[in-house]
N, C-alpha and C positions, 0 to 999 in steps of 0.2 A: 341560481345560474346567472352568468353574465349575459348582457343583452345579445351579443353575437351568438351565444350558445343557445339562447331561448328559441330562436327561429329554427336552428338545427334540430333541437329536441322536438319542437312542435311538428316539423315536417316528418321526422322519424315516426312519431306516434300516429300521425295521420296516415302515413303510408302503411304502417303495421295494421291499423284498424281497417283500412281499405282491403288489405290482403285477407284479413280474417273475415270481414264482412262480405267479401266476394263482389265488390263493385266492378263494373265493366272496365275494360281497358280504356275506352274512350273517356270515362269519368276520371280515371287515374291520370291520363295525359292532361286533361283540362285542369285538374287540381295542381299538377306539377308546374304547368305554365303560369297559373295564377300565383303560386308561391314565388316563382322567379321574379315576376313583375313586382310583387309586394316587397321582396327583399331588395330589389334594385331601388325602389322608392325609399326604403328605410336607409340604405347606404347614402343616397344623395342627401337625404334630410340630415343625417348625422354629420356629414362632412361640412354642411353649411352652418352648423350650429357654432355659436361663439364659444371659444374654449376648446374647440376641436383641434385636430392635428394641424390643419392648414392655417388656422388662426394663430397658432403658436409660431409657425414658420414666418408668418407675415410680421410678427413682432420681433423677429430676429433671434428667437430663442431656439434651442435645440429640441429635437423630437426623436422618437425611436427610429425614424426613417432617415434622419440626417445627423451629421456630427458637426457641432459648432467648432469653428476655428478659434482656438484660444491664443492669447498673446504669446504664451510660452512657445507655441508652435512656430510663430514668426521668428522668435529669438533663436530657436534651434536651427531653423533654416538659414538664418544669417550667419550663425556660427559655422555651419557646414560649408556655406559659400566662402567664408573667410579662410577656412582650412584649405579648400581647393585652390583658392587664389594664391595663397602662400606657397603651396606645393608647386603650382604652375610657375611662379616667379623663380623658385629654386631650380626647377628643371630648365627654364629658359637661360639661366646663368651658366649652365653646364654646356660644354662643347659636345654636340651630338650625343645626347644621353641615350642609353639603351633602356630596355624595359626594366632590367634589373636595377639600373641607376635610379629610375623613377620609383621603383618599389622601395629602395633603400630610403628615399625621402619620406615615403609614407611610413615605413618601419620605425622611423624616429618617433612618430606620434603614436603608433600602435605597436609596441614592442612584442606583443604576444601573437601577432598575426603570422601566417605562413602563406607563401605564394601558392596559387592554384595553377594546375595545368590548364591548357586551352579547353579541354573537354569538361573539366570541372567548372570553368567559368561559364561555358555554354549551358551546362546543366543547371547552374545556380541562377542564371538569368532566365 
């Protein structure tokens, strides 16, 4: 069993043996409280260990709880910004562009797209 599963298994079997053994309700409550305190100490100790999740984050690496920002993400964001900027320049060059005129500018870069109704746009967002 993994370490986090061991404490669960231990508490399960202790609880089962108490039920079978017929210990008092007071003893069961005391046992449950002692196990909670012990598990809290174990969690604090594990997170303070070198090589734990927080140590990994401090070194700037990715962990299961976070996603590292990769250089390719910055390139994709810059490419998207450049596309928006280019479309905005084309729209500004038009005299009073309508929504359909602006859509046609976008359609040049994405020929397989179809316009959405206002309801579809709201649902999508």
